[in-house]
C-alpha positions, 0 to 999 in steps of 0.5 A: 785883929784890933780890939775894936774890930773884934768887938764889932765882929762879936757884936754882929754875930750876937745880933745875928744869933738874936735875930735868928732866935727871934725868927725861930720863936716867931715861926714856931707859933704856927696856926694849928689844924682843927680836929676835923682837919686832923681826922682827914689825914689818911696817909703820909709818905716821907712827911707829906700827906698823900691823898688819892691814887698815885697812878692817877693821870693828874697830880696836884702839889699843894704848898701850905701858907706861911706859919700854917701846919700842912694838915690844915689843908687836908680837907682840900686834898681829901675832897680832890681825891674824890674827884680823881686827883692825886694830891700831895701836901708836904710839910715845908721847913719851918712852915715856910715854902720859901725855904724849899721852893723846889720840894715839888721836884722830889714829889714829881720824881717819887710818883713817875706814873702821874702824867701831868702835875699842877702846883697849888698853894695858899698865900706864900705857898702859892707865890712859891709854887708859882716860882717853882712853875716859873723855873720849871715850865716843862714840869708843871701843867698849871698853877692854882693860887688860893689867896695868892699871887706870883712873885715873878712876872708870868704875863709873857707866858701862856701857863694856865692859871687859876686864881681864887680869892676871898671878898673879905680877905684882910691879908691878900686884900682885893686891892693887892690882888687887883694890883698883881693881876698884871703879873698873871699869864694871858691864860688866867681864870679869876674867881672871887668867893663872896664873903670869903676871907684869907684863913678859910682856905684852910682849917686852922681858925682865925688869922691875925690881920684877916677880916671876918668871913660871912661863910664857914671855912667848909663852905669856902673850901667847897666852893674852892674845890668846885672851881678847881675841879671845873678848871682842871677839867677844862685843861685836858 
């Protein structure tokens, strides 16, 4: 190999290593759950938080938002179990759902007693959850987006969808949500939380680029859970 080709190859490898290292450092700067969120973590199986009865008829798989620790969503799982829903919140690789879109497969196989599964997610987690549903329509009964929208066009499908978003979201803004409505299925329910923002769908404090909410994280999540429960009850 000529000397100049070796130099180019080594330079490319060095650049790749540098970019990878920078990404890993950036990804490790995760949004941490609050003490209250951590106190609600009751049971873990294979690294995933599990809430409720695994023999329940309906199960919910929840994908975390990008760079957010899964435990930050424990309040949602904790409250959904009170409504009779079995909920699993896995810790995805590097806290990015894009690196394990098919994690739901493992969960569904692990709990064969559950008759129907819904997939939910916050932000990027919602988008990747929808991708799983898009590619596995026979395994998923519906999708629940929290401050999220699909990465694929679901407009020609009839898959039930619930989209919950915050009025003051500075990450998944109202204009973005409106623009992406064209990708939603014909069987979609929309719900805007007045005063809600992006970060308050979890319990991890403030998020860069987000707007200030005029309600607390618990208020936002209580309304979210009420809407989710009402929607789920209408599905069967």
